[in-house]
N, C-alpha and C positions, 0 to 999 in steps of 0.2 A: 322740721317736720317730726323727726322721731323724737327730738329732745322735747317739743311740746305733748308727745303721746306719752313718751316715758313720764315727764312731771304729773301731767293730769290723770294716768291712772295711779300715781302715787297720792295725788291730793283727794281723790275720787274715793277711795279706797278707804283709808284716814277719815275722811272727814265723815264719809255715809256711817263708819262704826261706831264715833263719838255722837252724831246726832242721834242715831238712833238709840243713842243709852237716853239719851234727853227726850224723845219722844214717848219713849218709856215713864223714863218720870212726871210728863204728863197727864199718860192713863192713871198714876199713884195718885198725884195730887189731887185732879178736876173730881176723880173715885172717890176719895176721901175725904175732900177737905169741899169741894163743888167749885165753881165759874168765880165765886166772889172773890177766894184764896188765891186763885192760881193768876185771876186778875192785880190781884195785889203784888204777887211775885216778879209779872211780867214790867208793872210800871216802876218796881225799886230800878229793875235791872235798865232802864234807859239813863242811868246815871254811871253808866260804865263807857269807857271808850269806844267811840265806834255806834255810840247809839245817839242822846241825846245831845252829848258834849264834842259829838263829831265833828262840829262845826268851828271849836275853838283848837284843833290841834296842828292849824296852820297848811294840812296837807303832808306834814312833813313824812309818814309813812313810805306816800308814792316818790317823792323826791330824796330817800334813801334809798328805796329800791332800784331806782334809775342810775344814782350817782355809784351806787355801791356795784353795778351791773359794769358800767362803763370802766369804773376802774378796776377792774379784775381784769375786764377785755383787754384795755389800753394797757394791763401794767404800770398802774398807777394806784395801787394800793393804799398807797401811804394819807393823800390827798382824799381819798373814800374815807378811811378812817378817820382821819380831821374832822368830815362833813359828818360822819357816823357819830362820832363823838358831842359836837354841836350842839348834834339834833336831839342826844340822848339829855343833855343839860337843858336844852330849851323846854321837853315834854316833860321833865321833872318840874321846872318853875310852872308851866299853865296846869299840871296835874295838883300840885299846890296850893295856885290860886284858887282853883276852883272848887276843892276841898274843905276850903275855911268857912263856906256857906255853910254847907253840908253840914259839917261836926257842929258847929254854934248854933245852926237852928233848926233841925229837920225836921219839927213838924211843921213850922212856918213853910219852909220849903215844898213841902208834900201838900200842903194845903194851898200854896198858891199857882203848885202848876198842876195837880191835881183833881181840884174840890173834895181833898177826902174829910170825913168828920171826925171828931176828936178822937173817937176809939181806934179807926183805923189809922192815923198819923202817929198815935201814940204807940201802935202795935209797929211798925214799920221803921219808927224811930233809932233802934237797938242797927238795924240793919242800914238802914241812909249812913249813918254815922259810920258805921263799919266800911262800907263801900267809900265813902269820903277819903278815909283815913289812907285805902289803898290806892288812889289815883295816883300819887304821884310813882309810884310802881308799876302801876296798871299804864299809863300814857308810856312812859320808858322803854316797856315790854313791846308794848306797838311797834315802836323805833326800832327794837330790837327784831322783832319776827319781819318788816320789812327790810331791814337787813339780809336774813337769812335768806329773804325771796332772793333779793338781787344777787345771792349767791349760790342760788339753786341748790340749796342746801334742803331740800322740801322732805327728804326722809326722817332726817333729825326734827325739823318742826312737828309732825303730822305726827312723828311715834310720842311727842310729849301729850299730845294733844289726845291722842287717844288715851293715852296712863291717866292723864288728869279726867277726864269723860268717865272712865270706866270708875274713879275714885271718888266720884262726883254721884252717880249712878247708883254706886253702895252705901254710900252715906243717905244720899235720899231714902232709898228703901227701908233704912236703919232709923231715920227719924218717923216717917209714917208707922212704921210698926209701933213704935210707943209713942203716938202719938202726940210729936212734937209741935210745936208751932210754925206758922209761916214765917215767921222772921228766922226760925234755926235751919227752914230749908233755904231760905234766899242767901244766908249766912254762908252757908255751905258749898253754894253754887259760885260764891265768891272766893271760898276758900282754894277752891278749883281754878279759879283765873289766876290768882296767887300765884300758885303754885308752877303752872306754866309763865307767868311771867320771870318767874325766877329761873326756870328751866331755857328760857327766853334768853334773858340777859346773858348766862352763859357762854350760851352757845354761838350768840350773836358776835362776839368779839375773836373768837376762836376762828372762824372762815377767814378773816384778813391775814392771817397767818401773824408767826412772830415780830419780823421782820419790820413790816407797818406800824408797829405801836411803840417804837421804840424814838424816846423825845417827841411821840405825838401831841399836840395843844390843839385847843377846838380853831376850828375858823368857821366862824358866823358867816362871814362874808360868802363865803362858798354855797351856804344855804340857799340865798336870796338871788346868784350870780344870775339865773336866767326869769329876771322876772315877769313877763312875760307869761312863762309856763307856770310859774306858783301863782300868780294872780286868777289863770284860770282855772287851776286845779282847787286854788279854794273858793271861789265861784261853782265850782260841781259840787262843795263842802254844804254850802247853803241851801242848793237845788237838792241835793239829795236828803237832807235834814227836814225838810219840809215835807218833801211827797213821803217820806218813812215814817217820822215820828210825829208829826202834827195831829195825824188824824187817831192816834192814841190819846196824845191830849183831849182832845176833842171829845172825843168818846169818853174817856173819865169825865170830863170837868161837867159834862150835859149826864150822863145816864149812869156814870157810878164802875167801881170795879165790876161786875158784874158782868155787863156788858163787855167791858176789856177783856176780862179772862174767854168770853164766847168770842169778841173778833179774831185773839190770839188762837182759842184752838183750833178753829177752825181753817183759818191761816196756816197753823202750824206745820203741816205735811206739803202743802206745794210753796212756803216758803224754805223748810228744810229743802225740796229737790229745787227749789231756783240758787239756794248758798250752793247746792254741791256741786251744779252744772257750773255756777259764777267762781267758785273754789277750782274747779278744773283751768280757766281762766286766768291763775295766776301762775302758772310755769309760762304762759306768754310772752308777757314783758321783758324778764331778762332775756328770752330768745331773740324778739325782734329787735332788740339793744343792740345786740350782738351784730345781726344781719347787718340793720343802719350802718353800722361802722364798718363793717367789709366793703357796702356796698352791693349787696347782693340783691336787689332790687324782685328781680323774679324767683327767685324764691320765698320772698315777700307775698308777693301776687299768689303763687300757688297756695300758701298757706290762709291766704283771703279766702280761698275760693274753696278748698277741699277741708279747713279746721271746722267751720259751721256746721257743713254735710257731716261730719264723722261725731262732733258733738252733739247736733240734734239728736242723730240716729242712737248711741249710747244715753241719752237724756230719755229716751221714748221708750225705751226697756223699763225704767219705773213707773213714767208718768203716765202712760198709755191703761195699764193697769189699775194705776190710783183711779184715774178718772173714770173706767168701765165700770170698775166694781166701789165706787163711793159711798153708796149708800150702806150695804151690809160693811163697809170700812169702820163708818164714822159708828157703827150701830153698834160693832163689837169693840171696839177701841176705846170711845168718849161716851157710850151708852146712848138713850132715849134721848136724853134732854138737846144733844147737839144732832141726832139724827135728823128732824126736817128741816137741816140745811144741805144738805148732801148737794142740791143741783148747784148749791153755791160752790159746794166744796169741787165739784166737777170742771165748773166754770172757770174756778182758778187754775185748776191746774193748764190753761194757757199761756199762764205765765212764765215761769220753766221751759217751755219750751220754747217762746220766744228770747227769753234771755238768753238760752242756749247760743241763738246766733248774733244779735246786740250785743251779748257781754263780750263775744267773743271779739269781736269789730272794735267795739270798745277798749279793752284790752290791748289790742295792736296798737292803737292810737292814744293812749297814755303819753308815749316818746315826745308829742309833736304838740306844740303848744297850740298852733291853728286847728288844729282835730280837735283837742279839747274844748276850744269855744266855741264850735260847732256843734258838740255835742252840749256842752253848757247851753245853747239858744234852743236845740231840741230836747233836752231835760226841764227846761224852763216851762216849752209848751205840755209837755207831757204834766208837769204839775198844776196846771191853769186847767187843761182838759180834766185832769182829776173831781178836781175843785168844781168846776162846773156841771159836771155829773153828778158828784157826791153831793155840794150843799144843797141843791133844791129841793133833794131827796132824803135828808137827813132826816126831818119831822115825819116820812114814810115810812120808810126801811130799816132807820138805827143805824148802826153800826155795819149791816149789808149792803149799806149804799157807798161807803168806802171800796168796798170790793168787786161793788158794779164801776167803779170810778177808775180803778186801776184795770179791769180788765180792760175799759173800751181807750182809755189811754194808751197803754202798749200797743194794743191794736193801731191806733191811727198814727203814733210815730214810727211804726216801724218800717213802713215805707221811705220817712224820710230818711231814717238812719241807713237806710240798704244803698239810697241814693248817692249820700254822702262818701262812704265805703268806695262806692263804683268809680266816683270820678277821682277817689283818692290815690287808688290801685289803677286806674285807669283799664277799667272794661266796663263794659256793656252790663247793667244794672239786671238784664236778663238772665246773665253764666251766673249771679249771684242768688238768684230768687226761683230759678229752674231744679237746683239740685232739691233744696229745700221742700219743694214743692209735690216733688217724687219721694222724699219722703213721708210727708202726708199722704200720698195716693198707697205706700205697702202700707202703709199702718191700716188699714180700713176691712183686711181680714182680720185682724187679731182683735181691733173694736170690733167687729162684731163679735166676735169668738166670747168678749167680755160680758157685754151687753146680752147674750144668751144663756152666759152661764149663773148672771143675776136674776136672769128672770127664771131661769126653769129647776134651779138649783137651792137647796136652804142654806146660805152661805151664812150661820148665827154662829159659828166656833171658829177660833185661829187657826186650826190645822184646814179646815175646810175652808176659809178664807186666803190661807197662803200656799197652799195647791191649784189654789183655780187663777191665784196670782200669779204662780208658776206658770202654769201654762198659756197664759194672755202673754205671759213676757217670752217663752217659748218659741211659741206661733210670731209675733214680733220680730224676736231675734234670725229664725228664720227668712222670712221677706227680707229682712234688712240685708242676709245674707247672700241671698238669692240674684237683690233689684239693684241695692244702695252701694255695699261698701265691695270696692273691688279686692279682684283675688289677691293683691301685692301687699293690700291695707290690712287685709285679714289675717297673714301670715304674721305682717309685723303688730298688730293687736295680740294675738295668740302668744308670739313671743316674748311679747311687755306682760302680759299677764302673768305665764308663767313664770317669769325671774318678780 
């Protein structure tokens, strides 16, 4: 539990810093160029690994993370290095194949996928070509990053992310100042990803040790040794891509880039909070692999019971003030054009809170093929529920239909995922649900303070807004410290925070 907490804090701080820079860039782009330009930037980013092309990576990152953690735990670093090298070669090949159409027919691809007019397609063409040229390197870096996670080298990985995000923020600020094109800003972000990729490739090999690389040759059979596990991960890829990326394609195709910009702008901060929470779960998988190999089932059950409670408590320190102060936050951050959508913005904050628990259990289960298959079925139901809610209302609500679909679907499938995990860890479902319910009840005083501040004080600038945010977060922290977080857990968190 201590190792997971340490990894989570490192991931949380680094990722939050890097993504906060991204939120500042959103303010600059939307303020200077408008929602349509921001929508174009978001569309071209779909060509990065982990976005629209996630379905083509054969789940290599998860396979490498598990194999690396197992290899180092069992003192089999050479076998892990052989699998890592095979995954690198395969990733480069996949990236090269996907790069060709982007580089040869960028305008045709953007028109086909996004229904862009000739002017927008021509403007984005250089950025699409640049993304295509970088794909082999970026796919290989995805594997390298997965190797670093398996090595539990989170400090190195997150330091690289913070530095490259800072460089991108400075570049975007400069480009906005000189009134550069949308394409230039998109390419600047790509350059930051390329720098991050080069650093990850360098660091990824180092963690295995020099002895592991002596005479090593790639072994592609190791990649697909556990076929059931691999198939389950690939199926999960298709579900994640369908629920995560298809709404953007549909909104762009039917409503245009401005609607994509609105959709992304309102979803940006809830998704940022959700991503921060999800990144805390990155440290879970290698620890669970070690405990599985050691046969420490009691320790795994303890983590499953207490980990989601602590993570949900930590997430609520940021999520709760964001939801309570949603209207002034949108007005100050993105301006009057987006402010009317604050009720949706507040409702979307349920996503990171539920992801804190669902994502933790999912990360624990990724080492087991049977559990991944059950998760895939739940994810399929979630995707169908989102479509069933969003598509009939798309003509009336527009992009907001997918916000509503995402909220309803995750609320509906959360009990099913809780039941699956209760059965897996052989504990009553109420033991998993009750601590989370206590977190919600302990949050009511802070929520009341946030609503009162929003209605009684003019929160029309950043200093006042940040002061109100800090006050709500402080009230929430006090309530959690008194009623939710145990004394020994408080001491551990404080010690880790200081270190």
